[in-house]
N, C-alpha and C positions, 0 to 999 in steps of 0.2 A: 107757159105752162108754171104752175104752182111748183117750188121745190122747199125741201126741208132740211132740217138738220135737229141732230138730237146731242144734248149734253147729259152723261150721265154721272153724278154728283157722290163721289163717296172716297175717302183716302182707301178704305178697305178694297174697293174694285182694282186698286194698283197692286194689289199683294195676289200671289199665287193662289191663296186660299179662297178667292171669291172671283165668280166670272159673272159678266153682266149679259144676264141674257133679256133683260127687260127690255132691250134696244129690239131684240128680234121682232117681241111681239108689238111694238108700236110701229116698226117698219112694215111688217104685214099690215097693220091698219091703216097707214098712210097710203101704201099702196093699191088699197082698197078703194080709196079715194082719188086715186090717180094721181096722188103727188110723189114726186122724186125724191128721195133720201140723197141727197148729196154730201153730206159728211157727220161722221159719228166722233164724239170726243167721249173720254173718259178724264175728269178733272178731280184732284183731291180737295179735301175740305179747307182751303183757300180762298179767303173772299174777296182780295185783289184780283187774283188769277181769274177766278169764276165770273166776276166783273166784267173784266176785260173781256172772256170769251164771249160771255152774254153779247155784248156791246158790237163785237164784231160780227156775232152770227145775224144779228138783226140786219145787219146791213147785207149781209148775202140772200140770206132766206125769207120767204111769206112765212113760213112756219117754223116756228122753234118750240122744241118739247124738250123740259129740264126734267130730269129724273131724280128723286131721291133729294135729301137734306132738308127735309118739311118737318121733321121731328122735332121734341121740344126741348133739346139739350143745346148746348152751347156750341157744337159743331155744325149743327143742322144751319146752315146759312144761306141757302138757295133763296129765300124770301129778301133776305136783306141784300143780296147781292142783283135780283132781277130787279128791286125796287131800283138801287143806284143805278144800274145799266140804263133804266129806260128813264132816270131823273124825274120818279115818282117816290110819295114818302109811302110809309107803311101806317096803316090806321087799322084801329082796334075794333073788330066788327061785333057789334053787340050780338047780335043774331048768332054769330058762330062760338060767341063764349057761351050763351046758353046751351046751345048744342053739345059742348064739351061737358059742361054741367049737368046736363041732363043724361049723358051717355056714362059719366062715372057713377050718377046715380043709380041707374038701373044696374051697374056692376057692382052695387055696392061696395065702391071703394073710394077714397078719399083723393079728390084731384089737386094733384101737386101743383105748386106755383109754377113752375116754369112750363106748365102744359098749357097756360095763357098765351104763351110766344106761337100758338098753331091757330089762336083766332085773330092774328093778324093778317089783313089782306092788303096786297096792293094796290094805290090809289086806282080807282076805276075798273078792278077786277073782280069777277061773278066767282064766288065759290063753288067748287064742284064737291057735292055731297061725298065722304067716305062711308060706303055701307059696311065697311072690316075694319075700320081702324078710326083713330082719333083726329089723322092729319087730312083736313079738307085741302082738295086742289084747287088751284086757280087758273082762270081763262081770262087773259087780257087782248083786247084788240090794240093792234100796233098800226102804224102806218103802214105797212107792207101787207098784214094780215093778223097773225095773232101768235101769242105766246102762250103755252100750257104748261104749267107746274103738276106733277104727276108725284105721287108718294113713292117710295124705294120698294117697299115689301111686295113681290109679284102678286100676290093674293088682293091687296089692296090695290094694286096698278091696274092690272087687269079688268077688273069690275070699274071701275072709273073710266078707264079707256072707252070700255064699249059702251057703257050706260051715259055717260054724261060728257067725256070730250069728242068722241067722234060725232055726235049729233050736232052740237057746236060749229067744229070745225066744216060741216058740209055747208054749211051757211055763208062762209069765207072761200070757199073752192068753186070755180066755176066748172062747169061739166067738163071732164076729161077723165080718160082712161089709160091705164097701164096696161097691157098685154105683152105675153111673154111667151117664145117659142124656145124649146132647149132639144140638143141633139146630144146623145150619149154615145162616143166613139172609142172604138180600140182598134188596134192592129197598126198603127202609124205613131210617128213620133210629135211632139207639141210644134217643133219649128217647121215640119212636114206638112201637118196641118194647117197652119198658118199660112203658109206659101202657098197651097192648094187652095184656099178660100178668101184671103186676103185681097185678090183682086175684084170679088163680089162687094164684102161687107163695107171697104174702104170707100165705098162710092156713097155711102150713104151716113149721115150725123143722127138720121133715125129710122130703123132701129140703131138702138146701140147694142154693139157687139162685144162679149166677152169671153173668151177663151180660158178656160182653167184645167189642172191636171192633177191627178193622182198615179202611183204607178201603174200604167198600163190601160188608164182609163182617163178620157178627156171629155169636157165638157163644153159645148158653145152654146152660149146664151144668147139670143136676139129679145130685146127689150123695146118694145115700140109704146109711143104713147101719142095720144089722139083725142078728140072730142068724142069721139063713138067707138065703141069695141069694134063695131064694123071698119069703121077707117083703120083701126090699129091693126085689126087681123089682116086689113089688104095688105099693110106696110110690112107683115110679117110674111105674108106670101111672096112678096114681092123681091124680099132679100132672101127668104129661106127656102122656097122651091132649087133657085139655081144652086144653093150652097147643098142641099139633098141631093140633088144630082150629082153633082162634084163627089161627093161622099161615098154615094153607093152602099155598099154593103160594109163600110167601114161604120157607119152609123147603125146601131145595133137597136135604138129604140128613141121615141121622142118623149119619152115618158121618163121626165128628170128623177122620178124615184122607183123606176124599175131597173135594178141592176142586172147584169151580164147573165146571172143565173136564174133571175126570172124570165126571162126571154126564153131562155133553153127551156125552161119548165113548161112555158105555154107551149112551145112548137111539140115539145114531146107529149104532152096532152092532146093537143090539136091531132095527132097522127097516132094516138095508143101505141107509143113507143117508149121503152125504157134505157137504162145505162147503167153500166157496172165502170167502176176506177180502179186500175192499177197504178198505187204509187210507190215512188222509191225517196227522190229528192225531197219532193213536196210533202212527206211525212201526211198524209190527210189531208191538205190542205183543200184539194181539190173538190174531197167527198164531202170536207165541211159546208164549203161554198153552197154548194147544190142541196145539202140538206138543212141550211138555214132557212128555207121557204117553209111555210107551214104546208101541209098536205103533199110534201116532197117523197111521199110513199106511193104516190100516184106512179111515180116514175124511175125513182131512183132503187135498183135492186140492192146492189152490194159493191163494197169499198174493201180494196185489198192494200194494206202497207208493206210490204214487201221489202224491207231494207237489206238485205242481205243475199248472197247468191244462194245459199241452202233454202230459202224461204221462197227464193222466186222458181225454183226448180219445185220445190213440195207443193205448194201452193197454188202456182198458177201452171204448173206442169212444163218448164222452160227445161229444155235437155241441157244436161251441166255442160256437153261439148261443146253446145251453142255459145253458151257464157264464155267457156274457156277460149274458143275461137276468136269471139270477136269483142268481148267483155261487156261489163255490165252496162257500160254506158254506150249505147250503139244503137245503129237503126235497126238491125236483125232483133236484138234484145227487146226495144220498144214495141216492134211488130208483136213479137210472141207475147209480151206481155198484154197487150190490149186483146189479142186473140184467146189467151189464157182465161183473162177475166169476163169475156164474153161466153166462152164454152162453158166455164163454170156456173156462172151465174143463170145464163138463158136469156141473158139481155138482148135489145135488138142492134143495140150499140154498145161499145166499150171505147176509153181512153185510157192510155198511159203514159207516164213522165218517167223520164231517167236522165240524171245529169250530175255534173259537178257544180254545186250551190256555191263552195269554197267555205273557206278562205283559201284550204288545199285542196291538193288532188288537182286531176287534170294529166292531160297528155299533150305530144307538142301538137297532135291533130284536134284535140278536143281540150282546150284550155279550160279552165274554171271559168264557169258562166255558160258553158255548153250544156242545152238540154236538148234531149229527143223526144218528141211527143207522138204517139203513135194513136190513130184512130180504126176501129173496124166497124164494118155494119154491112148490110145488106149488099152494098156496090163493092165490097170489098175492104184491102187494108192499105193505108197509107201512114207515112211517117214524115215528122218535117223536125229537121235539125235548124236549132235556133241557138244564137248567142247573147247574151245579157250584160256584156262587160264582165268583170271579175271582182272580186275581193269582196264584195257585200253580200251576204250570204241571205239576209232578210230581202232584199230586193230581188235576187234571183229567184227565190222562191215565188214571191208574190208575182213578178212578171211570168214564169213559168206557169201558175196556176191559172193566170187570165188567158194566156195564149192558148192553155189546153181548151179552156171553157169556148174560147172565141173559133178555134178550129171544131170543137164540136158544133157549136151554132151554124157556122157555115157550112157544113156537111149535111145539118139537119135543112139548111135551105135550098140546098144544091138538090136534095130529095125533093123536095116540097116542089120545085121548081122543073122535074124532069130531068135534072143534069145528075144522073147517078154518076158517070164518069168521073166529077167530081174527086171521088177518091182516086 
């Protein structure tokens, strides 16, 4: 299978003020061709280092994409470095010189002398027209495949990549395909997840399996390469189906762009359900997640952020004596919060969150990081007690939010499957 590397050039890309986003567009286009990206580098405007990097990349990759450094100034050194790495000369293209002169004439602007640097092509290179700028790209056949020089401004790069570079790359790439299958997972730690599925995926070099994590949310990506989509999909089924069985309801979607709240919205719409939320320690984060989606008014009824004891009683109708007896962070109060939210809103389901987010608070029985999550619905009320470590307030709130949403999802699934006793 053909593999590629990208080198993005520009000292500014090594500062906190600029981010290399061009490489993402190039990677996506390479994947469409079935070409796997094996390395990506960002280098400053140093000709010697860039020459060495290009030379090394040409030994590893079939396709090398250079981004940036094609401007008219002295620090635009990509052409010179690429020519040196190939052992070829730079030659003035009279055709490109004419293109530049005509472009400036149409703009009614004089062409600076240094713009002529952009008319130099590497020996044997084919110029790639730039519809949105003055710097032409270059396409060079190499012993292993091809090297492409693209301009740095995104508006120029994207048009040239789509209209000029990709059609030429297709001629050097044999029929091949990359297909991806992804799982989004919650309710399990990263190490436990890997222990669960590693016996399956470690048997295969193709597909390649990657496990990624964010607070409370895990991603498993299977990436298969083959000559055709059918063969790649067959590989994904061979590895992905056993993984899906092992994950069970821990995998909440195979749509990498669908967050947990998106799944919940879909389930609620399907069954004409609605939800209300009563929050304390999460301060509205659960409600915010549910309402981030367009059209959430279809299922989201109300959110109550009742931080104080008085508001829990006044807004949600929780008896003060219940709070006095058990404390605001307790199973009975979490249950009463959910039931109060359901009663006041008229929603079919309600969830509640109360806990010690930290860094202070807590008791011997319920230390900092303890959270109670309540849920109530047609099948009754249930409370889950969880612990998320201690001290990191934001992490506790994020994990509590994710856990509350996952409890709602599993409750809706249980109802859908006729397991009402899940509550």
